[in-house]
C-alpha positions as CSV (number, residue, x, y, z in Angstrom):
1,M,-130.0,-120.2,116.5
2,A,-128.8,-120.9,119.6
3,R,-131.2,-120.3,122.6
4,S,-130.6,-118.2,125.3
5,Y,-129.3,-118.4,128.3
6,K,-132.2,-115.6,130.1
7,S,-135.3,-114.8,129.0
8,L,-136.7,-111.1,130.0
9,R,-138.5,-111.4,133.8
10,K,-142.1,-111.1,133.6
11,T,-142.3,-108.3,136.1
12,N,-140.0,-106.0,134.0
13,A,-142.3,-106.8,130.7
14,H,-143.7,-103.3,130.6
15,L,-140.8,-101.5,131.5
16,V,-138.9,-103.4,129.0
17,A,-140.9,-102.7,126.0
18,S,-141.5,-99.1,126.9
19,G,-138.8,-96.9,128.2
20,S,-135.8,-98.8,130.0
21,A,-132.3,-98.0,128.3
22,Q,-131.6,-101.3,126.6
23,F,-128.7,-101.9,124.5
24,F,-127.6,-104.2,121.5
25,F,-124.5,-105.4,121.3
26,M,-122.2,-107.6,119.6
27,G,-118.8,-109.3,120.1
28,Y,-116.7,-112.1,119.1
29,T,-114.9,-114.9,121.1
30,P,-113.6,-118.5,120.1
31,G,-113.8,-119.4,124.0
32,V,-117.7,-120.1,124.1
33,T,-119.2,-122.0,121.4
34,A,-123.3,-122.2,120.3
35,I,-123.7,-125.3,121.9
36,Q,-122.5,-123.8,125.1
37,S,-124.6,-120.4,125.3
38,N,-126.9,-121.7,128.3
39,S,-124.5,-121.0,130.6
40,I,-123.2,-118.4,133.0
41,T,-120.1,-118.6,131.6
42,A,-121.5,-117.8,128.3
43,E,-123.3,-114.8,129.8
44,R,-120.1,-113.5,131.2
45,T,-118.2,-113.6,128.6
46,A,-120.7,-111.7,126.3
47,L,-119.9,-108.8,128.7
48,A,-116.2,-109.3,128.4
49,C,-115.7,-109.9,125.1
50,S,-118.3,-107.8,123.6
51,T,-116.7,-104.4,121.5
52,Y,-119.8,-102.5,120.1
53,A,-123.2,-101.8,121.3
54,R,-125.7,-99.1,121.0
55,R,-129.0,-98.4,122.3
56,I,-132.1,-99.7,121.3
57,L,-135.0,-97.5,119.9
58,E,-138.3,-97.5,121.2
59,T,-139.3,-98.3,117.7
60,E,-137.3,-101.5,117.5
61,K,-139.0,-103.3,119.8
62,A,-142.4,-104.5,120.4
63,F,-144.7,-107.2,122.0
64,V,-146.2,-109.4,119.4
65,V,-148.7,-112.4,119.5
66,K,-149.5,-114.5,116.9
67,R,-151.2,-113.2,114.0
68,Y,-154.6,-114.6,112.8
69,D,-155.5,-112.7,109.2
70,W,-158.9,-112.7,109.3
71,T,-160.5,-115.3,106.5
72,S,-164.1,-116.2,105.4
73,G,-165.3,-119.4,106.8
74,T,-163.3,-119.4,109.8
75,Y,-164.7,-120.2,113.5
76,Y,-163.3,-117.6,115.8
77,E,-163.8,-118.4,119.5
78,R,-165.1,-115.8,121.6
79,Y,-163.3,-114.0,124.6
80,K,-163.9,-115.8,127.5
81,N,-162.9,-115.2,131.2
82,D,-162.3,-118.6,132.0
83,I,-160.6,-120.6,129.6
84,D,-156.8,-120.2,128.2
85,L,-157.1,-118.4,125.2
86,R,-153.2,-118.9,125.0
87,N,-153.4,-120.7,120.7
88,K,-157.3,-119.6,120.1
89,E,-158.2,-117.7,117.6
90,Y,-160.9,-114.9,119.2
91,Y,-159.4,-112.0,117.5
92,T,-158.0,-111.4,114.0
93,K,-156.4,-108.8,111.6
94,N,-158.5,-107.5,108.6
95,S,-157.0,-106.5,105.6
96,Q,-156.6,-103.1,106.5
97,D,-154.5,-104.0,109.6
98,N,-157.1,-103.3,112.0
99,V,-157.4,-105.8,115.2
100,Y,-160.5,-106.6,116.6
101,V,-161.5,-109.1,119.3
102,C,-164.5,-111.3,119.1
103,L,-167.6,-110.6,121.8
104,D,-169.7,-113.1,120.3
105,N,-169.8,-115.5,117.2
106,G,-173.5,-115.9,116.3
107,G,-174.8,-119.3,116.1
108,V,-179.1,-119.4,116.2
109,G,-179.3,-116.2,117.9
110,V,-177.1,-113.8,119.5
111,G,-175.4,-114.8,122.8
112,V,-176.1,-118.5,122.1
113,S,-173.2,-121.0,123.1
114,G,-171.6,-122.5,120.1
115,G,-171.4,-120.3,117.3
116,S,-171.0,-119.8,113.7
117,R,-168.0,-119.1,110.9
118,S,-167.1,-115.6,110.1
119,I,-168.3,-114.8,106.5
120,V,-167.9,-110.7,107.0
121,E,-165.3,-109.0,107.3
122,P,-164.9,-106.4,110.1
123,T,-164.0,-103.0,109.3
124,G,-164.3,-99.6,110.4
125,K,-162.8,-98.2,114.2
126,K,-165.8,-97.7,116.0
127,S,-165.5,-96.9,119.4
128,V,-168.1,-99.2,121.1
129,P,-168.8,-103.1,120.1
130,F,-170.3,-103.5,117.0
131,E,-172.5,-106.7,115.0
132,T,-172.0,-107.8,111.6
133,S,-174.7,-109.6,109.7
134,D,-173.6,-112.9,110.1
135,G,-174.3,-112.6,113.9
136,Y,-170.2,-112.0,115.4
137,K,-170.0,-109.0,117.7
138,W,-166.6,-107.4,117.4
139,K,-164.7,-105.0,119.3
140,Y,-161.8,-102.8,117.5
141,L,-158.8,-102.6,119.4
142,Y,-156.0,-100.7,117.4
143,T,-154.7,-100.5,113.6
144,I,-151.2,-101.8,112.6
145,D,-149.4,-98.8,110.9
146,R,-146.4,-96.5,111.5
147,H,-143.4,-98.5,112.4
148,Y,-145.6,-101.2,113.9
149,K,-145.7,-102.9,110.5
150,N,-142.4,-103.9,110.9
151,Y,-143.3,-106.4,112.9
152,L,-145.8,-108.5,110.6
153,R,-142.8,-110.8,110.3
154,S,-142.5,-114.7,110.8
155,V,-140.0,-116.2,112.9
156,N,-139.4,-120.0,113.3
157,N,-142.4,-120.5,110.8
158,V,-144.7,-119.0,113.2
159,D,-146.8,-115.7,112.0
160,Y,-146.8,-112.9,114.6
161,M,-148.5,-109.3,114.8
162,P,-147.5,-106.5,117.0
163,V,-149.4,-105.5,119.9
164,K,-149.8,-101.8,119.9
165,L,-149.2,-99.8,123.2
166,I,-150.3,-96.1,123.3
167,S,-150.1,-93.1,126.1
168,F,-153.4,-90.8,126.6
169,A,-150.7,-88.1,126.1
170,D,-150.2,-89.3,122.4
171,A,-153.7,-90.0,121.8
172,R,-154.9,-86.9,122.6
173,S,-152.9,-84.6,120.4
174,A,-153.5,-86.5,117.5
175,N,-155.4,-85.7,115.2
176,V,-159.1,-86.6,114.7
177,G,-159.0,-89.8,112.3
178,D,-155.8,-90.7,113.6
179,T,-155.4,-94.1,114.4
180,L,-153.6,-93.4,117.7
181,R,-156.9,-91.3,118.5
182,A,-159.5,-94.0,117.5
183,Q,-158.0,-96.6,119.9
184,Y,-157.8,-93.8,122.5
185,N,-161.8,-93.9,122.0
186,S,-162.0,-97.7,121.9
187,E,-160.0,-98.0,125.1
188,R,-162.1,-95.3,126.9
189,G,-164.8,-96.5,129.3
190,Y,-165.1,-98.0,132.7
191,S,-163.2,-100.8,133.2
192,G,-164.8,-104.1,135.0
193,R,-167.4,-104.1,132.5
194,L,-169.7,-107.1,131.4
195,E,-168.1,-107.3,127.8
196,S,-170.8,-110.5,126.4
197,A,-173.0,-113.0,127.8
198,T,-173.5,-116.8,126.2
199,I,-176.4,-119.5,127.1
200,D,-176.0,-123.0,126.0
201,L,-179.1,-123.8,124.2
202,S,-177.7,-127.7,123.7
203,D,-181.6,-128.5,125.3
204,T,-184.9,-126.4,124.9
205,I,-185.2,-124.0,127.8
206,S,-188.9,-122.6,128.3
207,F,-190.4,-120.5,130.6
208,S,-194.6,-119.6,131.1
209,T,-193.3,-116.0,130.2
210,N,-192.2,-114.7,127.0
211,S,-190.2,-111.9,129.4
212,P,-188.5,-114.0,132.3
213,T,-187.1,-111.9,135.0
214,I,-183.5,-112.1,135.2
215,T,-180.9,-109.8,137.0
216,V,-177.0,-109.7,137.6
217,V,-175.2,-109.6,141.0
218,G,-171.9,-109.1,141.4
219,D,-169.3,-106.4,143.1
220,G,-169.9,-103.9,140.5
221,V,-172.7,-101.5,139.3
222,G,-174.9,-100.8,136.4
223,A,-174.8,-104.3,134.4
224,S,-178.0,-105.9,132.8
225,I,-179.1,-108.9,130.5
226,R,-182.2,-110.1,128.8
227,L,-183.3,-113.5,127.7
228,S,-184.8,-113.6,124.2
229,V,-187.4,-115.8,124.3
230,N,-189.9,-116.9,121.6
231,N,-193.0,-118.8,121.8
232,Y,-191.9,-119.2,125.4
233,N,-188.3,-121.0,124.4
234,V,-185.2,-119.0,124.7
235,N,-183.6,-118.5,121.9
236,G,-180.6,-116.0,123.0
237,I,-179.4,-113.8,125.2
238,S,-177.8,-109.9,125.1
239,V,-176.5,-107.3,127.3
240,V,-178.6,-104.6,127.9
241,N,-176.4,-102.5,129.8
242,E,-172.4,-103.4,130.6
243,G,-172.0,-102.0,134.1
244,R,-168.6,-101.0,135.7
245,D,-166.4,-101.9,138.3
246,Y,-166.9,-105.7,138.4
247,N,-164.0,-108.1,139.5
248,F,-166.7,-110.9,139.7
249,I,-170.3,-111.4,138.4
250,R,-173.1,-114.0,138.4
251,V,-176.5,-114.0,136.8
252,K,-179.9,-114.6,139.3
253,L,-182.6,-115.9,137.8
254,T,-186.1,-114.7,139.2
255,S,-188.9,-116.6,136.7
256,V,-188.6,-120.5,137.3
257,P,-188.3,-122.1,134.1
258,T,-190.9,-125.2,132.7
259,T,-187.9,-127.1,131.9
260,H,-185.4,-127.1,133.9
261,T,-184.7,-125.9,137.5
262,T,-183.6,-122.0,138.3
263,S,-180.2,-122.8,139.0
264,Q,-179.4,-125.1,135.9
265,V,-180.3,-122.6,133.4
266,E,-178.2,-120.0,135.6
267,N,-175.7,-122.3,134.9
268,L,-175.7,-122.6,131.3
269,I,-175.2,-118.6,131.3
270,Q,-171.7,-117.3,131.1
271,L,-171.0,-113.5,131.9
272,N,-167.7,-112.1,130.7
273,L,-166.0,-109.2,132.1
274,S,-163.5,-107.2,130.2
275,P,-159.9,-108.2,131.2
276,T,-159.1,-105.5,133.9
277,N,-161.0,-103.8,136.4
278,R,-158.3,-100.7,137.6
279,R,-160.8,-98.4,138.9
280,E,-160.4,-96.4,136.5
281,R,-162.1,-95.3,132.6
282,R,-159.7,-97.5,130.5
283,V,-159.6,-100.5,129.1
284,P,-155.9,-100.9,127.4
285,A,-156.1,-102.7,123.8
286,E,-153.0,-105.1,125.3
287,S,-155.0,-106.4,128.3
288,Y,-157.3,-108.7,125.8
289,F,-154.2,-110.6,124.4
290,H,-152.1,-113.2,126.8
291,I,-148.9,-111.5,125.6
292,E,-145.4,-113.8,126.0
293,K,-143.3,-112.6,123.3
294,I,-141.2,-109.5,122.7
295,M,-139.4,-108.9,119.1
296,Y,-136.5,-106.7,118.4
297,N,-135.8,-105.6,115.2
298,V,-132.7,-103.8,115.2
299,R,-130.5,-102.5,112.1
300,V,-127.4,-102.4,112.1
301,D,-124.8,-101.5,109.3
302,T,-120.6,-100.5,108.9
303,A,-121.5,-97.0,109.2
304,D,-122.3,-97.5,112.9
305,F,-119.2,-98.8,113.8
306,D,-117.4,-96.4,111.6
307,A,-119.4,-93.7,114.3
308,A,-118.2,-95.4,117.4
309,G,-114.4,-95.6,115.8
310,I,-114.6,-99.8,115.6
311,R,-112.7,-101.1,113.1
312,Q,-113.7,-104.5,113.9
313,T,-115.9,-107.0,110.9
314,T,-115.3,-110.2,112.5
315,F,-118.4,-111.3,115.1
316,N,-120.0,-114.3,116.7
317,L,-121.9,-113.4,119.1
318,Y,-125.1,-110.9,119.9
319,G,-127.5,-109.9,122.4
320,I,-129.5,-107.9,124.3
321,S,-128.1,-106.1,127.7
322,K,-129.4,-103.4,129.9
323,D,-127.9,-101.0,132.9
324,H,-124.5,-100.2,131.7
325,N,-122.3,-97.5,133.1
326,L,-120.0,-95.1,131.6
327,N,-116.4,-95.4,131.7
328,K,-116.0,-92.2,134.5
329,R,-114.3,-91.9,137.6
330,F,-118.0,-92.1,139.4
331,D,-120.7,-94.5,138.1
332,M,-123.2,-92.9,135.3
333,V,-125.8,-95.3,133.6
334,A,-124.8,-94.8,129.6
335,G,-127.8,-93.0,128.1
336,S,-128.0,-90.6,131.4
337,E,-126.1,-88.0,129.9
338,L,-127.1,-84.6,128.5
339,I,-129.2,-84.6,125.5
340,K,-126.7,-83.4,123.5
341,D,-123.9,-85.9,124.9
342,I,-126.2,-89.0,124.7
343,K,-124.8,-91.4,122.2
344,K,-126.2,-94.1,119.9
345,N,-123.4,-95.9,119.5
346,Y,-120.5,-96.9,122.1
347,R,-117.5,-98.6,122.1
348,L,-116.8,-101.5,124.5
349,S,-113.6,-102.8,123.5
350,E,-109.7,-100.3,124.5
351,V,-107.4,-99.9,121.6
352,L,-103.8,-99.8,121.8
353,E,-101.1,-98.6,119.9
354,L,-97.6,-101.2,119.3
355,R,-94.6,-100.8,118.4
356,G,-91.5,-103.8,117.9
357,A,-91.5,-106.6,118.3
358,S,-89.1,-109.4,119.5
359,A,-86.2,-107.5,121.1
360,G,-88.5,-105.2,123.4
361,I,-86.4,-102.4,122.9
362,I,-88.3,-98.9,121.8
363,G,-87.9,-98.2,118.4
364,D,-86.9,-101.8,117.7
365,A,-87.7,-102.0,113.6
366,A,-89.2,-105.5,113.4
367,T,-92.5,-105.2,111.1
368,F,-96.2,-106.2,111.6
369,D,-97.5,-108.6,109.3
370,Y,-100.9,-107.1,108.3
371,S,-101.6,-108.7,104.7
372,S,-100.5,-112.6,104.6
373,D,-102.8,-115.6,105.3
374,S,-100.7,-115.6,109.0
375,P,-100.9,-112.5,110.3
376,T,-98.7,-111.4,113.0
377,F,-102.0,-111.4,115.1
378,N,-105.5,-113.2,114.2
379,V,-108.7,-112.3,115.4
380,G,-109.4,-113.9,118.7
381,D,-105.5,-114.5,119.7
382,G,-104.9,-113.8,123.2
383,I,-102.6,-111.4,124.6
384,T,-101.3,-110.9,128.3
385,D,-100.1,-107.9,130.7
386,A,-96.3,-108.9,131.0
387,T,-96.3,-107.8,134.7
388,D,-100.1,-109.2,135.5
389,A,-100.7,-112.6,134.6
390,D,-104.4,-112.2,135.4
391,I,-105.1,-108.9,133.0
392,E,-105.8,-110.8,129.7
393,G,-107.1,-109.8,126.7
394,M,-107.9,-111.1,123.0
395,V,-107.6,-109.7,119.7
396,V,-110.6,-108.1,118.2
397,F,-108.7,-106.1,115.5
398,F,-105.2,-105.9,114.2
399,G,-104.3,-103.6,111.4
400,R,-102.4,-100.5,110.8
401,P,-103.7,-96.9,112.4
402,A,-105.4,-94.4,110.3
403,G,-102.9,-92.7,108.9
404,E,-100.0,-94.6,109.4
405,T,-97.5,-95.4,107.0
406,G,-94.9,-97.1,108.3
407,T,-94.5,-100.8,109.2
408,N,-93.2,-100.4,112.9
409,R,-96.8,-99.8,114.5
410,A,-99.5,-101.4,114.7
411,R,-103.4,-101.2,116.0
412,L,-104.6,-103.5,118.1
413,E,-108.1,-103.9,119.5
414,I,-108.9,-105.5,122.8
415,T,-111.5,-106.7,125.2
416,R,-110.7,-108.1,128.6
417,T,-111.7,-111.7,129.3
418,T,-110.1,-111.9,132.9
419,G,-108.6,-109.8,136.2
420,T,-110.0,-107.1,137.8
421,A,-107.9,-104.0,136.8
422,G,-108.0,-102.0,134.1
423,I,-106.5,-103.4,130.7
424,F,-102.7,-103.2,130.6
425,A,-102.8,-100.1,132.7
426,E,-99.6,-100.1,134.2
427,S,-97.7,-101.6,131.6
428,T,-95.7,-100.7,128.5
429,Q,-95.3,-104.5,126.9
430,I,-97.8,-107.1,126.3
431,Y,-97.3,-110.8,125.4
432,K,-98.6,-112.7,122.5
433,G,-100.9,-115.5,124.2
434,F,-103.4,-116.2,127.0
435,G,-101.3,-116.3,130.3
436,A,-98.1,-115.9,128.2
437,T,-95.6,-113.5,130.7
438,T,-92.0,-114.9,129.3
439,G,-90.6,-115.6,126.2
440,T,-89.4,-113.1,122.9
441,K,-92.4,-112.1,121.3
442,Y,-93.3,-109.2,123.2
443,Y,-94.6,-106.3,121.8
444,N,-94.4,-102.4,123.2
445,H,-97.2,-100.6,124.3
446,Q,-97.2,-97.6,122.7
447,S,-99.7,-95.5,123.6
448,S,-103.4,-95.4,124.3
449,Y,-105.4,-95.2,120.9
450,G,-109.2,-95.3,122.2
451,T,-111.1,-96.6,125.8
452,A,-114.3,-98.1,126.0
453,D,-116.8,-96.0,126.4
454,I,-118.5,-98.0,128.7
455,K,-117.0,-99.4,132.4
456,R,-116.1,-103.4,131.7
457,A,-117.9,-105.9,133.2
458,S,-121.0,-103.4,134.0
459,G,-124.5,-104.4,132.4
460,E,-127.0,-107.2,132.7
461,V,-127.1,-109.5,129.7
462,L,-131.2,-110.1,129.2
463,Y,-130.5,-112.4,125.9
464,I,-127.0,-113.9,124.2
465,N,-127.0,-116.0,121.0
466,Y,-123.9,-117.4,120.0
467,L,-123.6,-117.9,115.8
468,G,-122.5,-121.4,114.5
469,S,-120.4,-119.4,112.1
470,D,-118.9,-115.9,112.1
471,L,-120.7,-112.8,110.7
472,N,-118.6,-111.3,108.6
473,M,-119.3,-107.4,108.1
474,T,-116.7,-105.6,105.9
475,N,-118.6,-103.1,103.8
476,Q,-121.7,-104.9,104.0
477,L,-125.0,-103.6,105.0
478,V,-126.5,-105.9,107.7
479,S,-130.1,-104.9,107.4
480,N,-132.0,-106.3,110.6
481,F,-131.4,-108.4,113.4
482,V,-135.0,-110.0,114.2
483,F,-135.4,-112.1,117.0
484,L,-137.9,-113.0,119.6
485,Q,-137.6,-113.2,123.2
486,E,-139.7,-114.4,126.4
487,V,-141.6,-111.8,128.7
């Protein structure tokens, strides 16, 4: 697969994943190869030479992250604020497709830096963090179910899993016990809260008391922690109250240790806040992840082409686009029609009926060749308006019109490659070949057989992939186009 010329913009990532009108398009052009696909020309050509587009369903795209299935004996990192968590196994998916984030990984005592290996699989959908007998502390985030299971896939030898986004409206309307309700319950609660605390016990830390005084200071309220001390030696730390609304937080030790200075012990303690503080009572599940990819899983079959009146079956490019306008007198965004008129499949090409050849006389008896190894037209052949060399098109389908039994008329499906005017709008004749305006091989434009639903050159390419070889879809199901894009 070729690299894409563009990637989805970071600022539009959430809009892309949850609500913007995007389109999957397909086309054919002999003018750009896979090697050249990272070019501005390739982007322009993708829009100009595509014949088919359809709206992408919300269930056909999802944010994804690397997938880590829970496995006994694995060391899972704690979720932390101050390190790069990319490529860190700090979350896991269990055998029931529940996803959890690790808040503590055990060790000698809960809250001790270092940690041990997980040997107890986290289960259940509790709304609050819970501990397993191996000393791990987990937080349930969401369950991969429904259409999200389609995104448990491997792409380029990397396993991915979806990040499930929910709305409050969907969650509140879900039945008790539904995974949407469980995720909603897990996300509820004040943001900017203290998720976990750890202390580095590489050296023994001792006090003259088994109940040293330690407090939390910051810009939020309500958080508190406790040092675990046995025989005057510290063996762990725990969160007593999570608090809320913290953007920054640190510890203040009042009791003086006997083995270290006060500041030395304070520096050995790390407090980890929830990933967001929006001054609202919610911490979304997706905020625990560093999301870099969005996965598309688009199903296309020949029935889609039939629904759009498209007969083309050979393609060598596909991609994702947005912001198409309908081919109307006044601009109207595709997908903004009345509900009853909104289309799933859109035609991006135009179709002409041709009559005659060579002599250019209306009603000429010259025939078109449909079936030989060298037909009159081939996919990729250029055609030119006889009156304007700047208006050119490319043949994407050539054949007898539906219901036509004669031999002197043909259906030509075309896409414009250059020029600013409508395709052959003012012409009754076309020539075969790019830039051809003279010669005997011209054809009479009999009538318009179909016009594009989407205005030519409207829309913006978000992703394009030029294939190394043609994709032929004659009478066959192409089940899925699965690919990733950066966000």
